[in-house]
Residue, then its C-alpha position, 0 to 999 in steps of 0.5 A: x768237730x772241725x771236719x769238712x762234710x759233703x752233703x747228699x740229697x737222698x730224696x727231696x728234703x732228706x739231706x745227709x752230711x758225711x765225712x770220710x777221713x782216715x778210713x772212718x766215715x761219720x755222718x751228722x744227724x739232725x736233732x731239732x732245727x739247728x743241732x747236729x750230732x756226729x755218728x761213726x758209721x764205719x771204721x774200715x781199717x778196723x779188724x773183724x769183731x771191732x766195736x764202737x759206740x755212739x750215744x747222743x740225744x735223739x730229740x729235744x725231749x731228753x730221749x737218748x739214742x745209743x748205737x753199738x757197732x760191730x764189724x762182722x765181716x770184711x773183704x768179701x763179694x756182695x751182689x746188690x740189684x744185679x751188681x757185684x761189689x768186691x771188698x765189702x765190709x759188713x757192719x751191724x749196728x744195734x740201735x737202742x732208743x731210751x725214753x722215760x717209758x722204756x727202750x726200743x731196739x732195732x738191728x741194722x746190718x749195713x754193707x759198704x763197698x770200698x770206693x762206693x760206700x753204702x750198698x745195702x742196709x737191712x733194719x730188723x727187730x731183735x726177733x728178725x722181723x724186717x723193718x726196712x731194706x734199702x739198696x743202691x740201685x746204681x753208682x757212677x764213679 
């Protein structure tokens, strides 16, 4: 896609490739051993209630992942692990994995701080049961 990506090792063996051009942050998601698909995580210049969708193969078996994004809130303060972040954007991503036997849905609420990136992320079932919760523990500019 002609973009330059930076790699970040979140943990051993878990490398994320990300790009931020024009206040739009994208990541490359691996599918199989050598294929990557671009997902747009945040469009920070968009208004509250702005929406966009990414759809791509989830694996090499023909399963498909569709992610519907929506900006829920902007320009507020959010505290994570005792640190207050200002100018935060809250994005909801509804992930639908479609397979030959049906669909699985999860809802991810992400909080992004300007100049920092992702600071808090909660994944839940549509009924509100928490699947995972990740927070930024420290940040050095």
